ZAZATI-174320 format. One record per residue (C-alpha): residue in one letter; x, y, z. Coordinates in Angstrom, 1 decimal, always signed. Example, Ala and Ser with C-alpha at 12.3 -4.5 7.8 and 13.67 -1.06 7.14 Angstrom:
// residues 2
+------+--------+--------+--------+
: type :      X :      Y :      Z :
+------+--------+--------+--------+
:    A :  +12.3 :   -4.5 :   +7.8 :
:    S :  +13.7 :   -1.1 :   +7.1 :
+------+--------+--------+--------+
//
This chain:
// residues 297
+------+--------+--------+--------+
: type :      X :      Y :      Z :
+------+--------+--------+--------+
:    M :  -22.5 :  -13.3 :  -26.8 :
:    L :  -19.7 :  -15.2 :  -29.0 :
:    R :  -18.9 :  -11.7 :  -31.2 :
:    N :  -19.3 :   -9.8 :  -28.3 :
:    R :  -16.9 :  -11.8 :  -26.2 :
:    A :  -14.3 :  -11.6 :  -29.3 :
:    G :  -14.5 :   -7.8 :  -29.6 :
:    I :  -13.9 :   -7.5 :  -25.7 :
:    I :  -10.7 :   -9.7 :  -26.6 :
:    L :   -9.6 :   -7.5 :  -29.4 :
:    L :  -10.2 :   -4.4 :  -27.7 :
:    T :   -8.3 :   -5.9 :  -24.7 :
:    A :   -5.5 :   -6.9 :  -27.0 :
:    L :   -5.2 :   -3.1 :  -27.9 :
:    A :   -3.3 :   -2.2 :  -24.6 :
:    P :   -0.3 :   -4.6 :  -24.8 :
:    S :   -0.2 :   -3.7 :  -28.3 :
:    V :   +0.2 :   -0.3 :  -27.7 :
:    W :   +2.8 :   -0.9 :  -24.7 :
:    G :   +4.8 :   -2.6 :  -27.5 :
:    T :   +5.5 :   +0.9 :  -29.0 :
:    T :   +6.9 :   +2.3 :  -25.5 :
:    Y :  +10.4 :   +1.1 :  -26.6 :
:    Y :  +10.2 :   +3.0 :  -29.8 :
:    V :   +8.9 :   +6.4 :  -28.5 :
:    T :  +11.1 :   +6.3 :  -25.6 :
:    T :  +14.1 :   +6.1 :  -27.6 :
:    Q :  +13.3 :   +7.9 :  -30.4 :
:    F :  +11.3 :  +10.9 :  -28.6 :
:    L :  +12.2 :  +11.0 :  -25.0 :
:    P :  +15.3 :  +12.5 :  -23.4 :
:    P :  +17.9 :   +9.8 :  -22.6 :
:    N :  +18.3 :   +8.0 :  -19.1 :
:    R :  +15.1 :   +9.3 :  -17.8 :
:    P :  +12.9 :   +6.3 :  -17.4 :
:    L :  +11.3 :   +6.9 :  -14.1 :
:    L :  +10.3 :  +10.4 :  -14.9 :
:    A :   +8.7 :   +9.1 :  -18.2 :
:    A :   +6.7 :   +6.5 :  -15.8 :
:    V :   +5.5 :   +9.2 :  -13.5 :
:    L :   +4.7 :  +11.3 :  -16.9 :
:    R :   +2.6 :   +8.5 :  -18.1 :
:    A :   +0.7 :   +7.6 :  -15.3 :
:    L :   +0.2 :  +10.7 :  -12.9 :
:    P :   -1.1 :  +13.0 :  -15.4 :
:    A :   -3.5 :  +10.4 :  -17.1 :
:    G :   -4.8 :   +9.4 :  -14.0 :
:    L :   -5.6 :  +13.0 :  -13.1 :
:    L :   -7.0 :  +13.1 :  -16.6 :
:    L :   -9.5 :  +10.4 :  -16.1 :
:    V :  -10.5 :  +11.5 :  -12.6 :
:    A :  -11.5 :  +14.7 :  -13.6 :
:    A :  -13.3 :  +13.3 :  -16.7 :
:    T :  -15.3 :  +10.9 :  -14.4 :
:    R :  -15.6 :  +13.2 :  -11.6 :
:    R :  -15.6 :  +10.4 :   -9.0 :
:    L :  -13.3 :   +9.8 :   -5.9 :
:    P :  -13.1 :   +6.4 :   -4.2 :
:    K :  -15.5 :   +5.4 :   -1.3 :
:    G :  -15.0 :   +3.0 :   +1.4 :
:    S :  -12.7 :   +0.5 :   +0.9 :
:    W :  -11.6 :   +1.5 :   -2.5 :
:    W :   -9.3 :   +4.1 :   -0.9 :
:    W :   -7.0 :   +1.5 :   +0.2 :
:    R :   -7.9 :   -0.9 :   -2.7 :
:    S :   -6.8 :   +1.9 :   -5.3 :
:    L :   -3.3 :   +2.5 :   -3.4 :
:    V :   -2.7 :   -1.3 :   -3.3 :
:    L :   -3.7 :   -1.7 :   -7.2 :
:    G :   -2.1 :   +1.1 :   -8.2 :
:    A :   +1.1 :   +0.1 :   -6.2 :
:    L :   +1.0 :   -3.4 :   -7.9 :
:    N :   -0.2 :   -2.6 :  -11.5 :
:    I :   +1.8 :   +0.8 :  -11.6 :
:    G :   +4.2 :   +2.0 :   -9.2 :
:    A :   +5.9 :   -1.1 :   -8.2 :
:    F :   +5.8 :   -2.4 :  -11.5 :
:    F :   +7.4 :   +0.1 :  -13.3 :
:    A :  +10.0 :   +0.6 :  -10.6 :
:    L :  +11.2 :   -2.8 :  -10.7 :
:    L :  +10.8 :   -2.8 :  -14.4 :
:    F :  +12.9 :   +0.1 :  -14.5 :
:    V :  +15.8 :   -1.8 :  -12.3 :
:    A :  +15.6 :   -4.9 :  -14.8 :
:    A :  +15.9 :   -2.8 :  -17.7 :
:    Y :  +19.0 :   -1.1 :  -16.8 :
:    R :  +20.6 :   -4.3 :  -15.4 :
:    L :  +19.5 :   -7.1 :  -17.9 :
:    P :  +19.3 :   -7.1 :  -21.7 :
:    G :  +15.9 :   -6.4 :  -22.9 :
:    G :  +15.8 :  -10.3 :  -24.4 :
:    V :  +16.2 :  -11.2 :  -20.6 :
:    A :  +13.7 :   -8.9 :  -18.8 :
:    A :  +11.0 :   -9.8 :  -21.9 :
:    T :  +11.4 :  -13.5 :  -21.6 :
:    I :  +11.0 :  -13.4 :  -17.8 :
:    G :   +7.8 :  -11.2 :  -18.2 :
:    A :   +6.3 :  -13.7 :  -20.0 :
:    L :   +6.2 :  -15.7 :  -17.0 :
:    Q :   +3.4 :  -13.8 :  -16.0 :
:    P :   +0.4 :  -16.1 :  -17.7 :
:    L :   +1.7 :  -19.1 :  -15.5 :
:    L :   +1.9 :  -16.9 :  -12.1 :
:    V :   -1.6 :  -15.3 :  -13.1 :
:    A :   -3.1 :  -19.0 :  -13.5 :
:    A :   -1.1 :  -19.9 :   -9.9 :
:    L :   -2.8 :  -16.8 :   -8.2 :
:    S :   -6.1 :  -17.4 :   -9.9 :
:    S :   -6.3 :  -20.9 :   -8.5 :
:    G :   -5.6 :  -19.6 :   -5.0 :
:    L :   -7.6 :  -16.5 :   -4.8 :
:    L :  -10.4 :  -17.0 :   -7.3 :
:    G :  -10.8 :  -20.9 :   -7.1 :
:    E :  -10.1 :  -20.9 :  -10.6 :
:    R :   -9.0 :  -24.8 :  -11.7 :
:    L :   -5.1 :  -24.8 :  -13.0 :
:    S :   -5.4 :  -27.1 :  -15.8 :
:    T :   -2.7 :  -29.0 :  -17.9 :
:    R :   -3.6 :  -26.9 :  -20.9 :
:    T :   -3.2 :  -23.4 :  -19.4 :
:    V :   +0.5 :  -24.6 :  -18.1 :
:    L :   +1.6 :  -26.2 :  -21.2 :
:    T :   +0.1 :  -23.2 :  -23.2 :
:    G :   +2.0 :  -20.8 :  -20.7 :
:    L :   +5.3 :  -22.6 :  -21.3 :
:    A :   +4.8 :  -22.3 :  -25.0 :
:    G :   +4.2 :  -18.7 :  -24.4 :
:    V :   +7.9 :  -18.1 :  -22.9 :
:    A :   +9.3 :  -20.1 :  -25.2 :
:    G :   +7.9 :  -18.1 :  -28.1 :
:    V :   +9.0 :  -14.9 :  -26.5 :
:    S :  +12.5 :  -16.3 :  -25.8 :
:    L :  +13.0 :  -17.2 :  -29.4 :
:    L :  +11.8 :  -13.9 :  -30.2 :
:    V :  +13.9 :  -11.8 :  -28.2 :
:    L :  +16.5 :  -13.7 :  -26.4 :
:    R :  +20.2 :  -13.9 :  -27.3 :
:    A :  +22.8 :  -16.8 :  -26.7 :
:    D :  +25.4 :  -14.2 :  -25.4 :
:    A :  +23.0 :  -12.3 :  -22.5 :
:    E :  +24.5 :  -11.4 :  -19.4 :
:    L :  +23.0 :  -12.3 :  -16.3 :
:    D :  +22.7 :  -10.1 :  -13.1 :
:    A :  +21.2 :  -11.3 :   -9.9 :
:    L :  +19.9 :   -8.0 :   -8.8 :
:    G :  +18.3 :   -7.6 :  -12.2 :
:    L :  +16.8 :  -11.1 :  -12.5 :
:    L :  +14.9 :  -10.4 :   -8.9 :
:    A :  +13.7 :   -7.3 :  -10.4 :
:    A :  +12.4 :   -8.8 :  -13.4 :
:    V :  +10.8 :  -11.8 :  -11.4 :
:    G :   +9.7 :   -9.2 :   -9.0 :
:    S :   +7.8 :   -6.9 :  -11.8 :
:    A :   +6.1 :  -10.3 :  -13.2 :
:    V :   +4.9 :  -11.2 :   -9.6 :
:    V :   +3.2 :   -7.8 :   -8.8 :
:    M :   +2.0 :   -7.4 :  -12.0 :
:    A :   +0.3 :  -10.6 :  -11.9 :
:    T :   -1.1 :  -10.3 :   -8.2 :
:    G :   -2.5 :   -7.0 :   -9.9 :
:    V :   -4.2 :   -8.6 :  -12.3 :
:    V :   -5.9 :  -11.4 :   -9.8 :
:    L :   -7.0 :   -8.5 :   -7.3 :
:    S :   -8.4 :   -6.5 :   -9.6 :
:    K :  -10.6 :   -9.3 :  -10.9 :
:    R :  -11.4 :  -10.2 :   -7.2 :
:    W :  -12.1 :   -6.7 :   -6.4 :
:    P :  -14.5 :   -5.7 :   -9.2 :
:    S :  -14.5 :   -1.7 :   -9.6 :
:    P :  -18.1 :   -0.2 :   -8.7 :
:    A :  -17.0 :   +2.6 :  -11.5 :
:    P :  -14.2 :   +0.9 :  -14.2 :
:    L :  -12.9 :   +4.1 :  -15.8 :
:    A :  -12.7 :   +5.9 :  -12.6 :
:    S :  -10.9 :   +3.1 :  -10.9 :
:    T :   -8.6 :   +3.0 :  -13.6 :
:    G :   -7.8 :   +6.8 :  -13.0 :
:    W :   -7.4 :   +6.0 :   -9.2 :
:    Q :   -4.7 :   +3.6 :   -9.7 :
:    L :   -2.6 :   +5.5 :  -12.1 :
:    V :   -3.0 :   +8.4 :   -9.6 :
:    A :   -1.8 :   +6.2 :   -6.8 :
:    G :   +1.2 :   +4.5 :   -8.7 :
:    G :   +2.1 :   +8.2 :  -10.2 :
:    L :   +2.4 :   +9.6 :   -6.6 :
:    L :   +4.4 :   +6.4 :   -5.5 :
:    L :   +6.9 :   +7.0 :   -8.2 :
:    V :   +7.4 :  +10.5 :   -7.6 :
:    P :   +9.9 :  +10.5 :   -4.9 :
:    L :  +11.7 :   +7.5 :   -6.3 :
:    A :  +12.2 :   +9.5 :   -9.5 :
:    L :  +13.4 :  +12.4 :   -8.0 :
:    L :  +15.7 :  +10.6 :   -5.9 :
:    V :  +17.2 :   +8.5 :   -8.7 :
:    E :  +17.0 :  +10.8 :  -11.7 :
:    G :  +16.9 :  +14.4 :  -10.0 :
:    P :  +14.3 :  +17.1 :  -11.2 :
:    P :  +12.9 :  +17.1 :  -14.8 :
:    P :  +15.3 :  +18.3 :  -17.3 :
:    A :  +15.1 :  +21.9 :  -18.4 :
:    G :  +14.2 :  +23.1 :  -22.0 :
:    L :  +12.1 :  +20.0 :  -23.1 :
:    T :  +11.7 :  +20.0 :  -26.9 :
:    A :   +8.4 :  +19.7 :  -28.7 :
:    R :   +9.4 :  +16.3 :  -29.9 :
:    N :   +9.9 :  +15.5 :  -26.3 :
:    L :   +6.7 :  +16.7 :  -24.8 :
:    L :   +4.8 :  +14.6 :  -28.0 :
:    G :   +6.4 :  +11.6 :  -26.9 :
:    Y :   +5.3 :  +12.4 :  -23.3 :
:    G :   +1.9 :  +13.3 :  -24.5 :
:    Y :   +1.7 :   +9.8 :  -26.3 :
:    L :   +2.7 :   +8.0 :  -23.3 :
:    T :   -0.1 :   +9.8 :  -21.1 :
:    L :   -3.0 :   +9.6 :  -23.5 :
:    V :   -2.4 :   +6.5 :  -25.4 :
:    G :   -0.1 :   +4.5 :  -23.4 :
:    A :   -1.8 :   +5.1 :  -20.0 :
:    A :   -5.3 :   +6.7 :  -20.1 :
:    F :   -6.6 :   +4.7 :  -23.1 :
:    A :   -4.7 :   +1.6 :  -22.9 :
:    Y :   -4.9 :   +1.0 :  -19.3 :
:    A :   -8.9 :   +1.7 :  -19.2 :
:    L :   -9.0 :   -1.1 :  -22.2 :
:    W :   -6.7 :   -3.4 :  -20.0 :
:    F :   -8.9 :   -3.0 :  -16.9 :
:    R :  -11.9 :   -3.5 :  -18.7 :
:    G :  -10.7 :   -6.6 :  -20.1 :
:    I :   -9.9 :   -8.0 :  -16.5 :
:    R :  -13.3 :   -7.1 :  -15.6 :
:    A :  -14.9 :   -9.0 :  -18.6 :
:    L :  -12.6 :  -11.9 :  -19.2 :
:    A :  -10.7 :  -14.4 :  -17.1 :
:    P :   -7.6 :  -13.5 :  -15.6 :
:    T :   -5.5 :  -15.8 :  -17.5 :
:    Q :   -7.2 :  -14.9 :  -20.8 :
:    V :   -6.3 :  -11.2 :  -20.4 :
:    T :   -2.4 :  -12.0 :  -19.3 :
:    F :   -2.0 :  -14.0 :  -22.2 :
:    L :   -2.6 :  -11.0 :  -24.5 :
:    G :   +0.5 :   -9.2 :  -22.5 :
:    L :   +2.9 :  -11.3 :  -24.8 :
:    L :   +1.8 :   -9.0 :  -27.7 :
:    S :   +4.0 :   -6.5 :  -26.4 :
:    P :   +7.4 :   -8.0 :  -27.4 :
:    L :   +5.9 :   -9.1 :  -30.6 :
:    V :   +4.6 :   -5.4 :  -31.4 :
:    A :   +8.1 :   -4.3 :  -30.1 :
:    T :   +9.9 :   -6.3 :  -32.3 :
:    L :   +7.7 :   -5.6 :  -35.6 :
:    V :   +8.2 :   -1.9 :  -34.7 :
:    G :  +12.1 :   -2.4 :  -34.6 :
:    W :  +11.6 :   -3.8 :  -37.7 :
:    L :   +9.3 :   -1.7 :  -39.4 :
:    A :  +10.5 :   +1.9 :  -37.9 :
:    L :  +14.2 :   +1.2 :  -36.9 :
:    G :  +15.2 :   -1.1 :  -39.5 :
:    Q :  +16.2 :   -4.0 :  -37.0 :
:    S :  +17.0 :   -7.4 :  -39.1 :
:    L :  +14.3 :  -10.4 :  -38.1 :
:    S :  +15.6 :  -13.9 :  -38.5 :
:    L :  +13.9 :  -17.2 :  -39.0 :
:    V :  +14.2 :  -18.2 :  -35.5 :
:    Q :  +12.2 :  -15.1 :  -34.3 :
:    L :   +9.8 :  -15.4 :  -36.8 :
:    L :   +9.4 :  -18.9 :  -35.4 :
:    G :   +9.0 :  -17.4 :  -32.0 :
:    A :   +6.3 :  -15.0 :  -33.2 :
:    L :   +4.2 :  -18.1 :  -34.7 :
:    V :   +4.8 :  -20.0 :  -31.2 :
:    I :   +3.3 :  -16.8 :  -29.5 :
:    L :   +0.2 :  -16.3 :  -31.8 :
:    A :   -0.4 :  -19.7 :  -31.4 :
:    A :   -0.4 :  -19.7 :  -27.4 :
:    L :   -2.4 :  -16.4 :  -27.7 :
:    V :   -5.2 :  -17.9 :  -29.8 :
:    L :   -5.6 :  -21.1 :  -28.0 :
:    A :   -5.4 :  -19.0 :  -24.4 :
:    Q :   -8.5 :  -17.2 :  -26.1 :
:    V :  -10.6 :  -20.5 :  -26.6 :
:    R :  -12.3 :  -21.5 :  -23.6 :
:    P :  -12.9 :  -25.5 :  -23.1 :
:    R :  -16.5 :  -26.6 :  -22.7 :
:    R :  -17.2 :  -27.7 :  -19.4 :
:    K :  -18.9 :  -30.8 :  -18.9 :
:    R :  -22.7 :  -30.7 :  -18.0 :
:    T :  -23.7 :  -32.3 :  -15.0 :
:    R :  -26.8 :  -35.0 :  -15.0 :
:    Q :  -29.0 :  -32.4 :  -13.5 :
:    Q :  -28.1 :  -29.6 :  -16.1 :
:    E :  -28.7 :  -31.8 :  -18.9 :
:    R :  -32.3 :  -32.8 :  -17.5 :
:    L :  -33.1 :  -29.2 :  -17.1 :
:    A :  -31.8 :  -28.5 :  -20.7 :
:    A :  -34.1 :  -31.3 :  -21.7 :
:    G :  -36.9 :  -29.8 :  -20.2 :
:    V :  -37.3 :  -33.2 :  -17.7 :
+------+--------+--------+--------+
//
């Protein structure tokens, strides 16, 4: 059981690790100033591909549930993240995004009946501190609308994670496709309104980047992510999201020649410590009746 659980954690961790490569792919492979187009082409084709592969459509309440989850996990999240990315330095947006584990823990307490422990809160605060050390800069400028968008993106994603746990899907892979389609369709009019039609003459390099975001960054990563939400506690899953800024920094250092300071290395160590601590579930004290049953009395 422990080996199986460790395997699920490692597979789920691949999702935010993949998302950590998004900045590199976007800046090096995609046309500039088209983040919403990238979001649409990341979500919608991947969702249609999964729906076609599974050959399943939603039934009953899953029509509206897919729309709600798709809006939270994909559509609203990407749109708010887009606003935050344009109006805030990346370090500020990433630090606010690191609040997700704390938000998920609070929502899980209210919606799932899970106990909000001091250990979880302290681990969550350590994760925020680690991300701030890794990516936050002292000269970062703040913008009120950007801050609201960054907080909003963290809230909608946290809500989506908890509701995904509250509403276990009858077909996990198919429901991943439903959510991606719903979120992608919600983003289409926004992308057309803000950015206009797709640019003509996309290069082979552009198409390769979009293909990576579709197949790896969405279809593959989100399938693992929602599978992890189904099998693990929501707080365990959302702490794994701290891997995204960690991988993004590592890719920037390896592929773009960006420097790493001692403070950033300290932040990386704090993040890793928080990740490991969050995955270790404390043993629950057995009641007297459970002890009797275990003893065969």
